[in-house]
C-alpha positions in Angstrom: 0.0 0.0 0.0 1.3 3.4 -0.9 1.9 5.8 1.9 0.1 9.1 1.8 1.8 12.3 2.9 0.2 15.8 3.0 2.5 18.8 2.4 1.5 22.3 3.5 2.9 25.7 2.7 1.5 27.8 5.5 0.0 31.3 5.3 1.9 34.4 6.4 1.0 36.5 9.5 2.7 39.9 9.2 2.1 43.6 8.8 2.8 43.4 5.1 3.7 40.8 2.5 4.2 40.8 -1.3 4.9 37.9 -3.6 8.2 38.5 -5.6 7.9 35.2 -7.5 8.1 33.2 -4.3 7.4 29.5 -4.3 8.0 26.9 -1.6 10.8 25.4 -3.6 12.3 23.1 -0.9 8.9 21.6 -0.2 8.3 21.0 -3.9 11.6 19.2 -4.2 10.7 17.0 -1.3 7.3 16.2 -3.0 9.2 15.0 -6.0 11.6 12.9 -3.9 8.7 11.3 -2.1 6.8 10.5 -5.3 9.9 8.8 -6.8 9.8 6.6 -3.8 6.1 5.6 -4.3 4.5 8.0 -1.8 1.1 9.5 -2.7 1.2 13.3 -2.2 -1.5 15.8 -1.3 -0.7 19.5 -1.4 -2.1 22.6 0.2 -0.5 26.0 -0.6 -2.1 28.5 1.9 -0.7 31.3 -0.2 -2.4 30.2 -3.4 -3.7 33.4 -5.0 -6.0 31.5 -7.3 -8.0 29.4 -4.9 -11.6 29.6 -6.2 -13.2 29.5 -2.8 -11.4 32.6 -1.7 -13.7 34.7 -4.0 -16.6 34.1 -1.6 -14.8 35.0 1.6 -16.0 38.2 3.4 -13.5 40.8 4.8 -10.7 39.6 2.5 -8.8 41.8 0.2 -8.3 39.8 -3.0 -4.8 39.8 -4.6 -3.7 41.9 -7.6 -1.4 39.9 -9.8 0.9 40.8 -12.7 1.3 38.7 -15.8 5.0 38.3 -14.9 4.0 36.2 -11.8 4.5 38.8 -9.0 1.7 40.4 -7.0 -0.1 40.7 -3.7 -1.6 38.0 -1.6 -5.2 37.7 -0.4 -5.2 39.5 2.9 -7.5 39.6 6.0 -6.9 41.9 9.0 -6.4 39.9 12.2 -5.6 40.8 15.8 -1.9 41.5 16.5 0.0 39.1 18.7 0.3 40.3 22.2 4.0 41.3 22.0 3.2 43.6 19.0 0.1 45.3 20.5 1.9 48.6 20.8 3.0 48.7 17.2 0.7 51.2 15.4 0.1 49.2 12.2 -2.5 46.7 11.1 -1.7 43.0 11.2 -2.9 40.6 8.5 -3.2 37.0 7.6 -1.9 36.6 4.0 -3.3 33.7 2.1 -6.4 31.6 2.5 -8.8 32.0 5.4 -9.1 29.3 8.1 -12.5 28.3 6.7 -11.1 27.7 3.2 -8.1 25.9 4.7 -10.3 23.6 6.8 -12.6 22.8 3.8 -9.6 22.0 1.7 -8.1 19.9 4.5 -11.3 17.9 5.0 -11.5 17.2 1.2 -8.3 15.2 1.5 -8.3 11.6 2.7 -6.5 11.0 6.0 -2.8 11.1 5.5 -0.2 9.0 7.2 2.1 12.0 7.9 1.7 15.8 7.5 4.7 18.0 6.7 4.6 21.7 7.2 7.4 24.0 5.9 8.5 27.4 7.4 10.2 30.5 6.2 10.8 33.6 8.3 11.3 33.1 12.0 8.8 35.9 12.9 6.0 34.2 10.8 5.7 31.5 13.4 2.2 32.5 14.8 0.6 31.4 11.5 2.5 28.1 11.6 1.3 27.5 15.2 -2.3 28.1 14.1 -1.9 25.7 11.1 -0.6 23.0 13.4 -3.5 23.5 15.8 -6.0 23.1 13.0 -4.2 20.0 11.8 -4.3 18.4 15.2 -8.0 19.1 15.5 -8.8 17.7 12.1 -6.5 14.7 12.1 -5.8 13.7 15.7 -3.1 11.1 15.9 -1.5 11.9 12.5 2.2 12.9 13.0 2.9 16.5 12.1 6.5 17.3 11.0 7.7 20.9 10.9 10.7 21.8 8.8 12.2 24.8 7.0 14.2 27.9 7.9 12.4 28.8 11.2 13.1 25.3 12.6 16.8 25.4 11.5 17.4 28.9 12.9 15.2 28.8 16.0 14.9 25.1 17.1 14.3 26.0 20.7 11.3 28.1 19.8 10.0 25.7 17.1 9.7 23.1 19.9 6.7 25.1 21.2 4.8 24.7 18.0 2.9 21.4 19.0 4.5 19.7 16.0 5.4 16.1 16.8 8.8 16.4 15.1 10.9 19.4 14.2 13.2 18.7 11.3 16.1 21.1 10.8 18.4 21.3 7.9 18.0 19.7 4.4 14.9 17.5 4.3 16.4 14.9 2.0 18.9 14.1 4.8 16.6 14.0 7.8 13.4 12.8 6.2 14.4 9.2 5.3 15.3 8.0 8.8 12.2 9.8 10.2 9.8 8.1 7.8 11.6 4.8 8.6 10.8 5.3 12.3 7.2 6.6 11.7 6.0 4.4 8.9 8.5 1.6 8.6 9.1 2.7 5.0 12.3 2.9 3.0 13.3 5.6 0.5 15.6 3.6 -1.8 15.8 6.4 -4.5 17.6 9.3 -3.0 19.7 12.0 -4.8 23.4 12.4 -4.3 23.6 15.4 -2.0 26.9 16.3 -3.6 25.3 16.5 -7.1 22.4 18.9 -7.3 21.6 17.6 -10.8 20.7 14.2 -9.4 17.6 15.7 -7.8 14.3 15.3 -9.7 12.6 18.5 -10.8 10.4 20.1 -8.2 6.7 19.1 -8.4 5.3 22.3 -9.9 2.4 20.3 -11.3 0.9 20.3 -7.8 0.5 24.0 -7.9 -2.4 25.9 -9.3 -0.5 29.0 -10.0 1.9 28.4 -12.9 2.7 31.9 -14.1 6.3 31.7 -12.9 8.8 29.0 -11.8 11.8 29.5 -9.6 15.0 27.9 -10.8 17.8 26.7 -8.5 21.3 26.7 -9.9 23.2 26.3 -6.6 22.9 25.9 -2.9 24.9 27.9 -0.4 27.3 30.8 -0.9 31.1 31.1 -1.0 30.8 34.4 0.9 30.1 34.8 4.6 28.4 38.2 5.1 27.9 39.1 8.7 24.2 39.8 8.4 23.4 36.6 6.4 22.3 33.0 7.4 23.3 31.2 4.2 26.1 29.2 5.9 23.6 28.1 8.7 21.1 26.8 6.2 23.5 25.2 3.8 26.9 23.9 4.9 28.8 24.5 1.7 28.5 25.9 -1.8 27.4 23.5 -4.6 26.5 24.2 -8.2 24.5 22.5 -11.0 25.7 22.0 -14.6 24.6 25.1 -16.5 23.4 23.1 -19.5 21.1 21.0 -17.2 19.7 24.2 -15.8 18.9 25.3 -19.4 17.2 21.9 -19.9 15.0 22.5 -16.9 14.0 26.0 -18.1 13.1 24.6 -21.5 11.2 21.7 -19.8 8.9 24.0 -17.9 8.4 26.2 -20.9 7.5 23.2 -23.1 5.3 21.4 -20.6 3.4 24.2 -19.0 4.1 27.3 -21.2 6.0 29.0 -18.4 7.5 32.3 -19.6 8.7 33.8 -16.4 11.5 32.4 -14.2 13.0 33.6 -11.0 16.4 33.0 -9.4 16.8 33.1 -5.7 20.4 31.7 -5.6 22.8 33.4 -3.2 25.6 33.4 -5.7 24.2 33.2 -9.3 26.9 35.5 -10.7 29.9 34.2 -8.7 32.6 32.7 -10.9 30.7 33.5 -14.0 32.7 31.2 -16.3 31.3 28.2 -14.3 27.6 29.1 -14.4 26.2 32.4 -15.6 28.1 32.9 -18.9 27.6 29.3 -20.3 24.0 29.3 -19.1 23.2 32.7 -20.7 24.9 31.6 -24.0 22.9 28.4 -24.0 19.6 30.2 -23.3 20.3 32.7 -26.2 21.0 29.7 -28.5 17.7 28.1 -27.6 15.7 31.2 -28.3 13.0 30.6 -25.8 10.5 33.4 -25.5 11.0 33.7 -21.7 12.2 36.3 -19.2 14.0 36.2 -15.9 13.7 37.9 -12.5 16.4 38.1 -9.8 14.8 39.7 -6.7 17.3 38.3 -4.2 20.4 40.5 -4.8 23.0 39.6 -7.4 26.8 40.1 -6.9 27.9 43.4 -8.6 31.7 42.6 -8.6 31.2 40.1 -11.4 29.5 42.5 -13.8 31.5 43.1 -17.0 30.5 44.4 -20.4 30.1 40.9 -21.7 28.0 39.7 -18.8 25.8 42.9 -18.9 25.1 42.3 -22.6 24.3 38.7 -22.0 21.9 39.4 -19.2 20.1 42.0 -21.3 19.9 39.8 -24.4 18.8 36.7 -22.5 15.8 38.6 -21.0 16.8 39.4 -17.5 14.1 42.0 -16.8 14.2 42.3 -13.0 17.7 42.7 -11.7 18.5 43.5 -8.1 22.0 43.8 -6.6 23.3 43.6 -3.1 25.4 46.7 -2.3 24.4 47.2 1.3 26.3 50.5 2.0 28.7 53.0 0.5 30.6 53.3 3.8 34.0 51.8 3.2 34.5 50.5 6.8 31.2 48.8 6.9 31.7 47.3 3.5 34.7 45.4 4.9 32.9 44.5 8.1 29.9 43.0 6.4 31.7 40.8 3.9 33.5 42.9 1.3 31.5 41.8 -1.6 32.0 45.0 -3.6 33.5 48.4 -3.2 32.4 51.8 -4.5 34.7 51.9 -7.5 33.5 48.4 -8.6 29.9 49.5 -8.0 30.2 52.5 -10.3 31.9 50.5 -13.0 29.3 47.7 -12.9 26.4 50.2 -13.2 28.2 51.8 -16.1 28.4 48.4 -17.9 24.7 47.6 -17.3 23.6 51.0 -18.7 25.7 50.5 -21.8 24.1 47.1 -22.3 20.6 48.7 -22.4 19.4 48.8 -18.8 17.8 52.1 -17.6 18.6 53.6 -14.2 15.2 52.5 -12.9 15.9 48.9 -14.0 19.0 48.6 -11.9 17.7 48.0 -8.4 20.3 48.2 -5.6 19.7 47.1 -2.1 20.9 49.3 0.7 20.8 47.8 4.2 19.0 50.0 6.8 19.0 49.4 10.5 22.2 47.5 11.1 23.5 47.6 14.7 25.2 50.9 15.2 24.2 52.3 11.8 23.3 55.9 11.5 20.7 57.6 9.3 23.5 59.6 7.8 25.3 56.5 6.5 22.1 55.3 4.9 21.4 58.7 3.4 24.9 58.9 1.9 24.5 55.4 0.5 21.2 56.4 -1.2 22.8 59.5 -2.7 25.8 57.5 -3.9 23.6 54.9 -5.7 21.5 57.5 -7.3 24.5 59.6 -8.4 25.9 56.4 -10.0 22.8 56.0 -12.2 21.0 53.2 -10.4 17.8 52.8 -8.3 18.3 52.6 -4.5 16.0 50.1 -2.6 16.0 50.0 1.2 16.4 46.6 2.7 15.5 46.7 6.3 17.8 44.6 8.4 16.4 41.6 10.1 18.5 40.0 12.9 19.1 36.3 12.2 19.9 33.9 15.0 23.4 32.5 14.6 24.6 35.0 12.0 27.9 36.9 12.7 26.0 40.1 13.6 23.6 38.3 16.0 25.3 39.2 19.3 25.7 42.8 18.2 22.0 42.9 17.3 21.0 41.5 20.7 23.1 44.2 22.4 21.8 47.1 20.3 18.1 46.2 19.9 15.5 47.8 22.2 13.5 44.5 21.8 14.1 41.1 23.3 15.0 39.6 19.9 16.8 36.6 21.5 13.7 35.3 23.3 10.8 36.5 21.0 11.2 35.9 17.2 8.4 38.3 16.5 10.8 41.1 17.2 13.2 39.9 14.5 10.7 41.3 11.9 12.5 43.8 9.7 9.3 45.9 9.6 10.0 47.0 13.2 13.5 48.1 12.4 14.6 45.8 15.3 18.0 47.6 15.9 16.7 51.1 15.7 18.4 53.7 17.9 18.6 57.5 18.4 20.9 57.7 15.4 18.4 55.8 13.2 14.9 56.0 14.5 11.7 54.8 12.8 10.9 58.3 11.9 14.3 58.8 10.2 13.8 55.5 8.4 10.5 56.8 6.9 12.2 59.9 5.6 15.0 57.8 4.1 12.3 55.6 2.4 10.8 58.7 0.8 14.2 59.7 -0.4 14.5 56.5 -2.5 11.3 57.4 -4.3 12.6 60.7 -5.6 13.0 61.1 -9.4 16.4 62.2 -10.6 14.9 65.5 -11.6 13.4 66.2 -8.2 16.7 65.2 -6.5 18.7 67.7 -8.5 16.2 70.6 -8.0 
């Protein structure tokens, strides 16, 4: 008899949320691995913007979507968690309502195991609510919680009522767990050293197929002080660029997908290994597709050749990690790029055809000890270089190199309450960078070049 496992991508509880081509890629990879091993899969994506039953829900703001695959989520205002009561902003559930979730859940036959993924540490209240509803609907069915939240905050995830908390890569910890729970073996497993040995993620399970995220690597060769990549993945591994092109062509041919996103931490690192051969191959295949990179690409690798290839291949949304124009903090946070390299990279991108508004550049705001003046100067530097500054509010990540400094500088108990790790709160705000100053800085990024000069 085939075992039956239910996989759930939970809703989001937060002040705001926007879908920049996000998909629960890790859970979809696990779905494929389980299928290869004969497991019957059921799937609930609580963030599904196209669920037909949501149209009949009162008090829900329905999502507005773009043809490229980005857009808002369905949203319903809900009470704020007690620790956030003093924050003067509305709190929302993003995704399906509990009624739609329960109706969907009850339409599925009783599973042998339920697996729930997680993303941001401060989204845990929604996960806790999901698990409570699962326990009420299917008492006795083991609930397994995995994902980033479990890996980064295992001590807190233990409060979730999940029967098992599974940290780290699921393909490593899942087989022994299922052996203990169900007595089943998983004889067909990928070689964790070879990312191309993994089956394609199970995107056929999803209702929304306007965009597919593509993974070309795991991990990152850099160790930036504010980042958790080294905590989530132990080392940097890459796929074969021609097999990546094969996957893109597969999704286009099978489902007509024309929009693809990259969330790799290091897509443009060592371009001769991945980016350049991949881009040449995509140009050769002449697929009518376009690409989006919302995660922050590495600027140091940008050359005239690479800029031209990105533009010709159809990279429409390009975002780069710059963080700051302050030379000292550049070195302290990882030294990915300096100011001279930044200006040169922007110059190459503009010559290739990108407009200033196309070249999005992330500036970190709210780092421990950071002043509003530093952020203001970084914004001015990016704009004067001919690119578009985008504020990225710092979120303290447990275990990152900046974590101890964040605890020391934050006015919130971020080490005991993950809700206060939410970047929306500006968790490390201070007299030199208050929330009011941040709002002024945010307005500054929206100025047009003409209004800045006037």
